[in-house]
C-alpha positions as CSV (number, residue, x, y, z in Angstrom):
1,X,-17.8,-1.2,-0.4
2,X,-18.6,1.9,1.1
3,X,-16.3,4.2,3.2
4,X,-17.5,2.8,7.0
5,X,-17.2,-0.6,5.7
6,X,-14.0,-0.3,4.8
7,X,-13.0,1.4,7.7
8,X,-14.2,-2.0,9.7
9,X,-12.3,-4.1,7.7
10,X,-8.7,-2.0,8.1
11,X,-9.6,-1.9,11.6
12,X,-10.2,-5.7,12.2
13,X,-7.3,-6.7,9.5
14,X,-4.9,-3.9,11.6
15,X,-5.5,-5.9,15.0
16,X,-5.4,-9.2,13.7
17,X,-1.9,-8.3,11.6
18,X,-0.8,-7.1,14.5
19,X,-1.6,-10.0,17.2
20,X,-0.1,-11.8,14.9
21,X,-2.3,-14.4,13.5
22,X,-4.0,-15.5,11.1
23,X,-6.2,-13.0,9.3
24,X,-8.9,-13.4,7.9
25,X,-9.5,-13.5,4.1
26,X,-5.8,-12.7,3.7
27,X,-2.1,-13.4,2.7
28,X,-0.6,-12.5,6.1
29,X,2.9,-12.9,4.5
30,X,1.2,-10.5,1.3
31,X,0.3,-7.7,3.8
32,X,2.3,-5.1,5.5
33,X,0.6,-2.0,7.7
34,X,2.0,1.3,6.2
35,X,1.5,4.6,8.4
36,X,1.9,7.8,6.5
37,X,1.7,11.6,8.3
38,X,-1.5,13.4,7.5
39,X,-0.9,15.5,4.5
40,X,-3.4,18.2,6.1
41,X,-3.4,16.7,9.3
42,X,-0.1,15.8,10.4
43,X,-1.6,13.1,12.4
44,X,-0.5,8.6,12.0
45,X,-2.6,6.9,9.5
46,X,-1.9,2.9,9.0
47,X,-3.7,1.3,6.5
48,X,-3.3,-2.5,6.0
49,X,-2.3,-3.6,2.2
50,X,-0.2,-5.4,-0.3
51,X,2.9,-5.3,-1.4
52,X,5.2,-7.1,-3.6
53,X,8.9,-7.2,-2.8
54,X,11.7,-5.7,-4.4
55,X,15.0,-6.7,-3.7
56,X,15.9,-4.2,-0.6
57,X,12.7,-2.4,-0.2
58,X,9.2,-3.2,-0.8
59,X,6.4,-1.9,-3.6
60,X,3.3,-0.9,-2.6
61,X,0.0,-0.2,-5.3
62,X,-1.6,2.9,-5.1
63,X,-4.9,1.2,-7.0
64,X,-8.0,2.2,-4.3
65,X,-9.3,-0.9,-5.7
66,X,-9.9,0.8,-9.2
67,X,-11.2,4.2,-7.9
68,X,-11.0,6.9,-9.9
69,X,-8.8,9.3,-7.0
70,X,-5.7,7.6,-5.4
71,X,-6.2,6.3,-2.3
72,X,-5.2,9.0,0.7
73,X,-2.5,7.3,1.6
74,X,-0.7,8.2,-1.6
75,X,-1.2,12.4,-0.5
76,X,0.1,12.2,2.5
77,X,3.2,9.6,1.5
78,X,3.6,12.5,-1.6
79,X,3.7,15.2,1.4
80,X,5.7,13.6,3.8
81,X,7.7,10.6,2.2
82,X,8.9,9.3,6.5
83,X,7.0,6.4,6.4
84,X,6.4,3.3,8.9
85,X,6.4,-0.3,7.5
86,X,5.0,-3.1,9.6
87,X,6.0,-6.3,7.8
88,X,6.0,-9.7,9.2
89,X,7.3,-9.1,13.2
90,X,9.6,-5.8,12.4
91,X,8.6,-2.6,12.8
92,X,10.8,-0.1,10.7
93,X,11.0,3.5,9.3
94,X,11.2,3.7,5.4
95,X,11.3,6.6,2.7
96,X,8.8,6.1,0.2
97,X,9.1,7.0,-3.6
98,X,6.9,7.4,-6.4
99,X,8.3,5.2,-9.0
100,X,9.0,6.8,-12.5
101,X,9.4,5.7,-16.2
102,X,11.5,2.4,-17.2
103,X,11.3,1.6,-13.4
104,X,7.5,2.1,-13.1
105,X,6.4,0.0,-16.4
106,X,9.2,-3.1,-15.5
107,X,7.3,-3.1,-12.1
108,X,4.4,-2.9,-13.0
109,X,4.8,-5.7,-15.9
110,X,5.7,-8.0,-12.9
111,X,3.6,-6.9,-10.8
112,X,0.7,-7.7,-13.2
113,X,1.7,-10.6,-13.8
114,X,1.2,-12.0,-11.0
115,X,-1.4,-10.3,-9.8
116,X,-3.9,-9.6,-13.0
117,X,-7.1,-8.0,-11.2
118,X,-4.7,-4.8,-10.3
119,X,-5.6,-4.7,-14.8
120,X,-9.1,-4.3,-13.6
121,X,-8.5,-1.8,-11.3
122,X,-6.5,0.8,-13.7
123,X,-8.5,-0.5,-16.3
124,X,-12.1,1.1,-13.8
125,X,-9.6,4.2,-12.5
126,X,-8.9,5.1,-15.4
127,X,-5.5,6.6,-14.2
128,X,-2.5,5.6,-14.6
129,X,-1.8,3.2,-10.9
130,X,0.9,4.7,-9.1
131,X,3.5,2.6,-7.9
132,X,5.7,3.4,-4.7
133,X,8.8,1.8,-3.3
134,X,9.6,1.9,0.8
135,X,13.2,1.9,1.5
136,X,14.4,1.3,5.4
137,X,15.8,4.0,6.5
């Protein structure tokens, strides 16, 4: 899928998510909207993505569908870890923390057991897929 198609799909998903109805081809209960601040531009960027619940926080997966490079939103939150999360019917500020070591490994095993396609993404990308915990501020 080319970049313009991805942008068009993301725009459609964001509109459908915020409208509160069904999201064509996706499971609403597994999606959130993440708004990061551009690392270079300082402008807000919203990206729809799947998440994994983990206690009082959610974990997002920077797989970029198996691309060699991590997604732009990942670079943005590393530069500025204050983000906005829209999940279900609520919106809140959160702090993003990249998971490392045993915690990352444990959650990666959980996530890939539930969603084996992330293993395909990792193999295709030839990089460790970052996991990021989003904790309500």
